[in-house]
C-alpha positions in Angstrom: -9.7 10.1 -24.5 -7.4 10.2 -21.5 -8.5 8.2 -18.4 -6.9 10.9 -16.3 -8.1 14.4 -15.2 -6.4 17.3 -13.5 -6.0 16.2 -9.9 -3.3 18.2 -8.2 -1.7 21.6 -8.9 1.1 23.9 -7.9 0.7 27.6 -8.0 3.3 30.4 -8.2 2.0 33.9 -7.6 -1.5 34.1 -9.1 -1.2 31.3 -11.7 -1.1 27.5 -11.8 2.4 26.6 -12.8 2.2 22.7 -12.8 -0.5 20.1 -12.9 -0.5 16.5 -12.1 -3.2 14.3 -13.8 -4.7 11.3 -12.2 -7.7 9.2 -11.3 -9.3 7.7 -8.2 -12.1 5.4 -7.2 -13.9 5.0 -3.9 -15.9 1.8 -3.5 -17.6 0.2 -0.6 -17.6 -3.5 0.4 -20.9 -4.1 -1.3 -19.4 -2.9 -4.6 -21.0 0.5 -4.8 -18.9 3.2 -6.6 -19.2 6.1 -4.2 -17.0 8.7 -6.0 -14.5 8.8 -8.8 -12.4 11.1 -11.0 -11.2 10.2 -14.4 -12.0 6.7 -15.6 -12.6 4.4 -12.6 -12.3 1.4 -14.9 -8.9 2.3 -16.2 -6.4 -0.6 -15.8 -3.1 0.1 -14.2 -0.5 -1.7 -11.9 -1.0 -1.7 -8.2 2.7 -2.2 -7.6 3.3 -2.4 -3.8 -0.3 -1.6 -3.0 -0.9 -5.3 -3.9 1.3 -6.5 -1.0 -1.6 -7.3 1.5 -3.2 -9.5 -1.2 0.2 -11.2 -1.9 0.3 -12.2 1.8 -3.3 -13.3 1.9 -3.1 -17.0 0.7 -0.2 -17.7 3.1 -2.3 -16.4 6.1 -5.4 -18.1 4.8 -3.5 -21.5 4.9 -2.6 -20.8 8.5 1.0 -20.1 7.8 1.2 -17.4 10.5 0.0 -20.0 13.1 2.3 -22.7 11.8 5.4 -20.5 12.2 4.0 -18.7 15.3 4.3 -15.2 13.7 3.5 -12.1 15.7 1.3 -9.3 14.3 4.4 -7.2 13.9 6.0 -9.9 11.7 2.7 -10.3 9.7 2.7 -6.5 9.1 6.2 -6.6 7.6 5.1 -9.3 5.1 2.8 -6.6 3.7 5.3 -3.8 3.9 7.4 -1.4 1.7 9.6 -0.9 4.8 12.3 1.7 5.1 15.2 -0.6 5.9 15.8 0.6 9.4 17.6 -1.6 11.9 14.3 -2.3 13.6 13.0 -3.7 10.3 16.0 -5.8 9.8 15.8 -7.2 13.3 12.2 -8.1 12.7 13.0 -9.8 9.5 15.9 -11.8 11.0 13.6 -13.1 13.8 10.9 -13.9 11.2 13.3 -15.8 8.9 14.8 -17.8 11.8 11.3 -19.1 12.6 10.7 -20.0 8.9 14.2 -21.5 8.4 15.5 -19.3 5.6 18.3 -16.8 5.3 19.0 -13.6 3.4 20.6 -15.7 0.7 17.2 -17.1 -0.3 15.8 -13.6 -1.0 15.6 -12.7 -4.7 14.4 -9.1 -4.3 17.7 -7.4 -5.2 19.4 -4.6 -3.3 19.0 -0.9 -2.7 20.0 1.5 0.0 17.4 2.0 2.8 14.6 4.5 2.2 15.4 5.8 5.7 18.1 8.3 5.0 19.8 8.2 8.5 20.1 4.5 8.2 21.5 4.8 4.6 24.0 7.4 5.8 25.1 5.2 8.7 25.8 2.3 6.3 27.8 4.5 4.1 29.8 6.0 7.0 30.6 2.5 8.1 31.6 1.5 4.6 28.8 -1.2 4.5 26.9 -2.0 1.3 23.2 -2.6 1.6 21.9 -6.2 1.6 18.6 -7.7 0.5 17.3 -7.4 4.1 17.3 -3.6 3.6 15.2 -3.8 0.4 11.8 -2.5 0.9 10.2 -5.7 -0.4 12.2 -8.2 1.7 9.2 -8.8 3.9 7.0 -9.7 1.0 9.7 -12.1 -0.3 10.1 -13.6 3.1 6.4 -14.3 3.1 6.5 -15.9 -0.3 9.3 -18.2 0.8 7.4 -19.1 4.0 4.4 -20.0 1.8 6.5 -22.3 -0.4 8.0 -24.1 2.6 4.6 -24.4 4.3 3.5 -26.4 1.2 6.8 -28.2 0.7 7.3 -26.5 -2.6 10.7 -25.6 -4.2 12.0 -22.2 -3.1 14.6 -21.3 -5.8 11.8 -20.7 -8.3 9.3 -19.0 -5.9 9.1 -15.9 -8.2 8.1 -17.7 -11.4 4.6 -17.0 -12.6 3.8 -20.8 -12.8 5.1 -21.5 -9.3 2.1 -22.7 -7.1 2.7 -19.9 -4.6 2.3 -17.2 -7.4 -0.7 -19.0 -8.8 -2.3 -19.0 -5.4 -1.6 -15.3 -5.0 -3.0 -14.5 -8.4 -6.2 -16.4 -7.8 -6.7 -14.9 -4.3 -6.1 -11.4 -5.6 -8.5 -11.9 -8.5 -11.2 -13.2 -6.2 -10.8 -10.4 -3.7 -11.1 -7.8 -6.5 -13.9 -9.6 -8.5 -12.0 -10.2 -11.7 -11.2 -13.3 -13.7 -7.6 -14.4 -13.1 -7.2 -14.4 -16.9 -8.1 -10.7 -17.1 -5.3 -9.7 -14.7 -2.4 -8.2 -16.6 0.7 -9.7 -15.0 4.0 -7.8 -15.2 7.4 -8.0 -13.3 7.8 -5.6 -10.3 10.9 -3.8 -9.4 11.8 -6.5 -6.9 11.3 -9.2 -9.6 8.0 -10.6 -8.2 4.9 -10.8 -10.4 2.7 -7.7 -10.1 -0.9 -7.1 -11.2 -2.8 -4.5 -13.2 -6.6 -4.3 -12.9 -9.2 -1.5 -13.1 -9.2 1.1 -10.3 -12.7 0.1 -9.3 -11.8 -3.5 -8.7 -8.7 -2.6 -6.7 -10.8 -0.3 -4.5 -13.3 -3.1 -4.1 -10.5 -5.4 -3.0 -9.3 -3.0 -0.4 -12.9 -2.5 0.9 -13.3 -6.2 1.3 -9.9 -6.6 3.0 -11.1 -4.5 5.9 -14.7 -5.5 5.7 -14.7 -9.2 4.8 -18.1 -10.2 6.3 -19.4 -11.4 2.9 -16.4 -13.6 2.2 -15.9 -17.3 3.1 -15.0 -17.7 6.9 -11.4 -18.8 6.3 -10.7 -15.9 4.0 -12.5 -13.4 6.2 -10.4 -14.5 9.1 -7.2 -14.0 7.1 -8.3 -10.5 6.0 -8.9 -9.5 9.6 -5.5 -10.9 10.6 -3.8 -8.8 8.0 -5.8 -5.7 8.7 -5.1 -5.9 12.4 -1.4 -6.5 11.9 -1.0 -3.5 9.5 -3.1 -1.0 11.5 -1.5 -2.0 14.9 2.1 -2.0 13.6 2.1 0.8 11.1 5.8 1.4 11.7 6.5 -2.0 10.0 4.4 -1.1 6.9 6.5 1.9 5.9 8.8 3.7 8.4 9.6 6.9 10.3 7.9 9.9 8.8 6.4 8.1 5.9 2.8 8.7 4.8 1.4 5.2 5.4 2.8 5.0 8.9 1.8 8.5 9.9 -1.7 8.1 8.6 -2.3 4.8 10.4 -0.7 6.1 13.6 -2.8 9.3 13.5 -6.1 7.5 12.9 -5.6 4.8 15.5 -6.4 1.8 13.3 -9.5 3.2 11.6 -7.7 3.5 8.3 -5.4 1.1 6.5 -2.9 2.6 4.0 -0.5 1.1 1.5 1.4 3.0 -1.1 2.7 1.7 -4.4 5.3 2.9 -6.9 4.6 5.1 -9.9 1.9 7.2 -8.2 -0.3 4.5 -6.8 -2.0 4.7 -3.4 -4.4 2.4 -1.7 -6.4 3.1 1.5 -9.3 1.5 3.3 -11.7 2.8 5.9 -12.7 0.2 8.4 -16.4 -0.6 8.9 -18.1 1.5 11.5 -15.4 4.2 11.2 -17.7 6.8 9.7 -20.9 6.0 11.4 -22.5 3.1 13.2 -22.8 0.2 10.7 -21.1 2.1 7.9 -19.5 -0.3 5.4 -15.8 -0.7 4.8 -14.6 1.5 1.9 -11.6 1.2 -0.4 -9.9 4.1 -2.0 -7.3 3.8 -4.8 -5.5 6.7 -6.5 -3.2 6.7 -9.6 -1.2 9.8 -10.5 -0.4 9.4 -14.2 3.2 10.9 -14.2 4.4 8.6 -11.4 4.4 11.4 -8.8 8.1 10.9 -7.9 7.9 13.2 -4.8 4.6 11.7 -3.7 3.2 15.2 -3.1 0.1 14.6 -5.3 -0.7 11.2 -3.7 -0.5 12.7 -0.2 -2.6 15.7 -0.9 -5.2 13.8 -2.9 -5.4 11.1 -0.2 -6.1 13.6 2.6 -8.6 15.5 0.5 -10.6 12.3 -0.1 -10.5 11.3 3.5 -11.7 14.7 4.5 -14.4 14.6 1.9 -15.6 11.3 3.4 -15.5 12.6 6.9 -12.9 10.0 7.9 -10.5 12.4 9.7 -11.1 14.4 12.9 -9.9 18.0 13.0 -7.1 16.9 15.3 -6.0 14.2 12.8 -6.1 16.6 9.9 -4.0 19.0 11.8 -1.5 16.3 12.7 -1.1 15.5 9.0 -1.4 19.1 7.7 2.2 19.2 6.5 1.3 16.5 4.0 -1.9 18.2 2.6 -4.4 18.5 1.3 -3.1 22.1 0.7 0.4 23.1 1.7 2.3 26.3 1.3 5.3 26.4 -1.1 8.4 28.3 0.0 11.7 29.0 -1.7 15.2 28.6 -0.5 14.9 31.8 1.6 11.7 30.5 3.1 9.6 33.1 1.2 6.0 32.1 0.5 5.6 31.6 -3.3 2.4 29.6 -3.8 0.5 26.5 -2.9 0.3 22.8 -3.7 -3.3 21.6 -3.6 -5.9 19.3 -5.1 -7.2 20.5 -8.5 -10.6 18.9 -8.2 -13.6 18.9 -5.8 -14.7 15.4 -4.8 -18.4 14.7 -5.5 -20.5 11.6 -4.8 -21.3 9.4 -7.8 -24.8 10.1 -9.0 
């Protein structure tokens, strides 16, 4: 039995040519499963969708106040940023406050996601540095967490390091799983990463934006992270990218954070759908990894429209991303559609 179902399709002429399989879960902050496709209890890695939770224990300990971080700097701790010059400038200012340098980062190196920035580096004959890595903000936050607690920094990525133990426990508590039930693997940036059921990840996202039932100190940290990400979406991703565009278009009502290999997390803030409506978490996994992100984008927008979370104007501003888009060939001739292959329904 596969945990995945047909979720997104591409047509050519009158037939479906390609199908992406996937699963999703929508859960409110009280733990109610509102809608799902496939197995909502399937366990899979969050990848970078876990980043807000990885920043949480640092914020909960008051690290942002200790180092006088701005909301913009907090946002980049939770980011898969595009490596633009603005991102690097923000990181340099942040690292100066903390007292670390690029040499302390153990995230590795890749060219910026932002193609004009990558092209400019190549034209100047410059190689990318760890600052341009999309996870450098997360690593900066982990180093700040270590220094805040007077812990060693060279080993900050080891599973048994107190920083990583704090992150694991905070993540597990937010998502209502036992820490021992979290499958821990190594992410592309060498940091520990977590696999849990889709339902629990969606619950964690709902609580992140609607933390009223959490302990006061954790609730305050959740609000700090939510505010930073939704007011500085350009730090969370970058120019033209889905997370940034969605949060900009919706003016802070929706939090969005992608992950690698076809994972997407979103959260609708409390009161965004109706007076007193609870916060809602949405997580999506596309089974084939969705290398172009076309399935994630289309499915995300379909689910937000299903919930009534987007105004007509917001849907129009994001229409080039989905839910349904026209496919055209190299002569700009219409050849078919990319579109969701399911119809969302409430859970009985």
